[in-house]
N, C-alpha and C positions, 0 to 999 in steps of 0.2 A: 504493500500500500504506500503510495507516495504521500507526502505531507498534504498536498492539495486535496486528496481524497478524504482526509479526516474531517470530522465535524469539529466545532470549536472546543467542545468538552474533551473529545479524544486527543486533540492536539495539546491542550493544556496538561492532560494526564501524561502524555509522552514527554513533554518538556520537564515536568515535575520528576518523572522517573529517570531523567538524564538520557533518554533515547534520542533526543534532538534538543535544539535550543531555540529561544525566541528569535535570535539573530538569523538562524538558518531558515526558520519559518517565514520571517519577514523578507529575506532575500528571495525565497521561492515564490512568494506571492507577488513581489515586485517584478520578477521575471515574467510571471503570467500576465500581469498588467501590460508590460512592455509588448508582449506577443499579441494580446487580444484587444487592447484599448482602442487602437486606431479604427477597428471595425465596429466595436460596440459603443464606445464613448460613454462609459459609465461614470466617469469622474469629471468634475469641473476643476478641482484643484488636487494636486498630488505633491506631497513633500517627502521625497525618498530619503534625503539626508536626515531630516528630523525623525522619520520613522525608524531608521537604522540606529540613530542615537538613542531613541527611546528603548528600542529592543535591547541594546547593550546594558542600559541602566536597569531595565526590568529583569534581565537575565541575572545580573549581579544580585539583585534583591531576592530572586527565587533561590539562587544558590546559597544565600545567607540565611534562608528560612524566613525572610520577612514577608514574602508574598506566597501564600499557600492556597489561594482561592481557585475555583474551577474554571476561571477564564484568564489566569495569569500567563502573560506572554503571547496571547493570541491577537493577531492583527485584525482591526475592525475598520469599516468605512462609516462615515457620518454623513447624513443627509445635509445638504447645503443650506438649510434654514435653521441649523443649531449653531449657536455661537461657539467658536473655538478660539481661545486666547492665542493671538499672534498668527492665526491662519485665516486667509481670505474667506469670507462668508458672504455669498452674493445673493442667496435665494434664487439663483440662476436668472438674475435680472440685471439689466444694464444700470439701473438706478443705484444698485449696491455694488457696482463693479470694482470699487476701490475700498470697500469696507473691511477693515481688519479689527475684530473685536479686542477689547482689553480684558475680557473675562470669558469664561466658558460656561455653557449650559450645565445645569445641575446633573442631568443624566450623563453628560460627557465626563464630568468630574467623578461621578460614581464609577464609571468604567475605568478611568485612569487610576483611581484608588485601588481597583481590583487588578491592576496590572495590564490593562489593554494597551495595545500599540495602535495609535491612530495613523492610518495611511493617508487619508485625505478626505475631501468632501465630494459627495456624489451628486450627479446631475438630477434635476427635478423639473416639473412644470413650474414656470415662474410664479413665485410666491405661493406655491402649492395649488395653483388654480389650473386644473386640467386633469385628464384621466389617461394621458398617453405619453407624457414627458416630451411632447413636441412643442410646447409653448416656451421652452427654455430659450433664453437669449443667446445661449452658447451652443445651439444645435441639438438635434434630437438624439436620444439613446435608442439603440436597437435591441430587439429581443434576441438573446443568445440561442434560443431554439430555432429561430429563423429571422435573419437580419432584415427581411422585408416587412416584418411585423413590429408593432409597438410593444414595449415592455409593460405597458400600463402606467398609471400615475396616481398621485403626483410623485410617489417614492420610486419611480421607475429605475433610476440610476442605482439605488440601493438594492432593489430586487435583482436587477440584471447583473450587478457585481457579484452577488452571492451565487447566482446561477452559472455565471461564467468562471467561477472560482477566482475572481479578482479580489476577493477578501474572504475571510472565514465566516463572518456575519456582519450585519450592518444595522444601523438605527434608521428608522423612518418616522414620519409623523402621519397621523390619520385624522382627517377632518370630516370626510364623508366616505371613507373606504380606501384611502390613499396608501395604506399598508397592505390590506387584504387583497385588493384587486390586482396590483402588480405582482404580489406573491402568487396569486392564481395564474396570471398570464405567464410567469417565468418558472413555474413548477417548484417553488420553494415554500417554506412555512413562514407566515407572517401573523403577528398578533397585535390587536389593539386592546390595551387594558381598560378597565373601568376608569371613567373620567376622574382625575384627581390622584390616581395611583402613582403616576410618574410626574415629577415636577415639570411644569412648563417654563420655569425660569430659564431664560437664554434661548428659548424657542421663538423665532421671529413669527409673530402672530398673523394668522389668516382669519379664522373665526374662533375667538377666545373661548366661547362656551362649548366648542366642539372639538378643538385640537387636542390630540393626545399622542405622546411619543411611545413607540413600541419597537420590538425586535423583528428583524427578518433573518432567517437562518436556514440551515440545511434540514433540520428535523425538529420534532417537538421537544426533545430533551434540551437542545440548544436554546430554544425559545424560552422554556421555563427557567433555565439557568440564567440567561441574560436578564429576563424580567425580574428575577430575584435580586440581581445586582443593581439594576437601575431604579427599582421602586424604593421610594423613600419619602418621608414627610419633610417638607421644606417650608420654613417660615417666610421665605422670599416669594412664595407663590400662594396667594390667598385662597386658591381653589385646591391646594394640596391637601390630601386626606391622611390622617394618622391611622395606620393599619397595623395590626399585630399578626396578621395571617399572610405575610409575604414570603413564607417558606414554600414557594411554588414547586420546587423539585420533589417535595414529598408526595405530590399528586401524580408522579410518573409511575402509575400503577396500572397494570393490564387487567382491568375489571370494570365491566358496565352492567353486570347482572342486576336486574331490577330497576335500572335507571330509566326514567321516562323521557323519551325523546319525541318532541312534537315537530311535525312537518307542515308548514303553512300551505294550504291549497293555493293561496294567493300568489305564491312564489313559483308555481308550476303551470301558469296559464299562458296566454298569448305572448309571443315575443321571446320565449325561452327556446334556445337551440335544442333540437332533439338529442344530439350527442351529449350535450351538457346535462340535460335532464336525465338521460339514461345512466350516465356515470355517477351522478349525485344519488340517484335512487338505488343504484347498485351498492354504493357506500352505506346507505341506510340499511340495506338488506344485510350487509356484513355485520353491522352493529347489532341488528336484530338476532342474527345467528350467535352472537357472543352473549346474548342474554338481555339485551336492552328491550324495553317495551316501546314499540314504534306506533305512533298514532298520528293521523292527519287531523288538522283543525283549521278554522278560519281566523286569520289574523287581520282584523279590520284596519282601515285607514291606510293601507299600503299605497293606494293611488294618490294620496295626499302628501306622501313623504317627500317627493321630489320638489313640488312647488314650495313646501314648507322649508325644506333645507336651503334651497337657493335664495329664498327671501331672507332668511336669518343669516346665512353665511355671507351673502353679498352686503347686507347691512353692516355686519361686524367688520367685514373687509374694508368698506369705504371709510369706516371710523379708524381702524387700525393703520391703514395705509396713508392717512393724511399727514403723518409725521415725516414722510419722505418728500421734502419740499425743495431740496436744493440748497438749503441754508445750513442745517446742522451737520450733516455728513452725507456721503454718497454723491451721486452724479449731479453736476450743475451745468446747465447750458452755457455755451461760450458767448453767444450773441444775444443780448436782451436789452430792453429799454424799460427801466423801472422795476420795482419789486414785484408787482402783480404779473407783469410779463415774464419775469424770471421764474416765478412759481409755475406758471402755465406752460412755458416752453420746457422747463426741466422735467416736469411730470409727463408731458406729451412725448418727449423724446426718450425718457427713461423707462416708462412702462410699455409693455407689449399689448397687443390687441385684446387678448382674453382678460388680462388684468383690468384694462380700461373698461371693458364691457361690464365686468362685475362691480367696479367702483361706481359706474354710472347707474347700474341697476340698484345698488345699495343706497346711493344718494337719493334716488327717486323714491324708494319705499320708506325712507326715513323723513322725506320732505313733508312740510306742512300740507295737510289736506289728504295725504296718502298714508300717513303713519298708522292711523287707526284701521284703514281699509286693508292694508297689506301686512305691515310688520306686527301689529298687535294681534291680528287674526292668526298669523303664522305662529306666534308664541302660544296662543290658545290651542292650536292644532298640535303643536309639539307636546303640550301637556296631555292631550288625548292619546297621542301615540305612546307616550310613556305609560299611561293607564292601561292601554291595550296589551303592552308587554307585561305589565304587572299581573294582569289577569291570566295571561298565558303561563307565566312562571309560577302561578299558584297551582298549576296542574303538571307542568313539565320541568325537568331539571335542565334540559338543553333544547334549543331549537336548531333544526338542521335544514340547510337549503343550499342553493348555488351561491357563488360569489358574484358572478356577472352573467348576463343573458347569453353571451357568446364567449368563444376563446379570443385571443388577441387579434384585433383587426389589423389590416395592412396599414403601413405608414401613409399618412395623408388622407385616409378615409374619414376619420373622425373630425379633423379640422374643417373639412368642407361642410359639415353639418353640426354646429355646436349643440343644437337641441338633442340630436341623436346621441352625442357624447354625454350630455347630462342624463339622458334616460338610461345609459349604461350603468349608472350608480344605484339603480332601483333597489337592489337587494342589500346594499351596504349602508346607505345613509341613515336609515331609521335607527341603527345601532348607535350612531353618534348623537342623534337627536335625543335619545333616551339615556345616553351616558353609559351604555352597556359594554361589556367585554365581548370580543369576537375573535375567532381564529380562522385562518385559511390554510388548508394543506392539500397537496395534490391527491386527486382520486382517479386519475386516468388521463388519456390523451384522445384527441379527436382524430378524424381520418387524415388531417393534414400534419399530424404529429405534434400538435400544439397542446400544452398541458391544460387540464381542466381542474378547477379548484372546488373543494368542498368547504362550505362555511358552517361553523358551529357558533351559536350565540348563547351567552349565559346571562343570568340575572346579575345585577350589580354586586360586585365583590365576590363573584363565584367563579373566578378564573380557574380554581382548582378542579372544578367539575369539567370545565372545558378542556383543560390539559389532560385530565384522566381519560376523557372520551376520545380526544384526538390521539393520544398515545396508544390507546387500545386499538383504534382503527389503523393507525400507522403500522403497528406490529402485525396485525392481521393482513394488511395490504402487502407487506414486504417492502423491500428497498425500492425507492423511486429514484431514477438516475438524475444526476445534475446535467444540465444542457451541455456543459463543457465536455462531458464524456460521451453523451448520446450523439451529439452533432459530429464530433470527431470520428 
């Protein structure tokens, strides 16, 4: 087994046992990046010298017995919307093209304390607005399973980097499915924790009431281990939750006997690709054979999730992005006449089309005369969606469904029709609106050889049930190849 074949947990164990070193692992993954990056474009920023220096320092601490954790010495990639001290952080936008933070996000600090080696920052949809990683100001990322297809978004660079073995695991952020959908498209495991479990301090905000940081990795064991490291209460984040049950690796148990799994009829209607439907229902059958009780039920308000989400997310985005004005930091237009003209030109030139579209939509729904009609109504529907999930979780331990209606579309298809791109989030956004945890893991491939993702949704703070269910399915399914091996 080569180093790149290892999961993050396996690599850390090998380093701890003296079978390899953090430096060797870093060199191996940097060589893979050099070989594959020109084709896939997973990274916006890569710092080889800093990564190797970190690796040497971490290796010394491991040998001294100072670092003993399950991720010590393992190279990681960070999505480009999480601040990293001294490393360019652009949100894949021209407007932040020169922004180097003076501090690191809390989730990044937690990884560094655990001995992680930061390789660089992964490409993403600009300000996390998009589902394909095509709205990046620095060019699109390609799907390692087939470079003619998108990797999903907005954490497409992170998912593609894991699939192409250009890192051992990565951090992403999920506002409406931005971890789970690219994980599905790239054939890796991605998890969005319960809102408030991972600090948002240092995460450049898109929709503050929806954003949550989570892991993208090769398997469920890695995901649980990473989540255990990055989950923490943080006084710098007012939405951070103090939890005593973040020992997620204890849930890596192969047992779903008696577990009640609900399948929403609403998720299997019109618009769902037949191959996706078949693979997801086959996964449900596998869990049923393992002793889970599988039931179909009606989850109301599914049709209202998309308009509710895009109303709330756009409103929060228009508010969050008003700070990028060409004055404090970031891009400033060179040619302007007066202050207001400078604001206007800096923002017009600095933001991309999709970001401008959402800022304008958000400004509209928050404007006088439309606030009650759109924004307040969306908040009321959000509460109803949470209530519908509460009723479902009174009966079921886990909800099972698809991640996306189709497998990864071809490059260029989604940008031609933004509404169709928005509709692609139909199965993931309600999870963010209700603040719930969700996980995506591979459950098959379609006739084009593209991965299909299975989504499991849990009640608030019930990540352990999700991990246990996902782990049981993963063991029953058997090994799912990484794109780097399958395509070669």
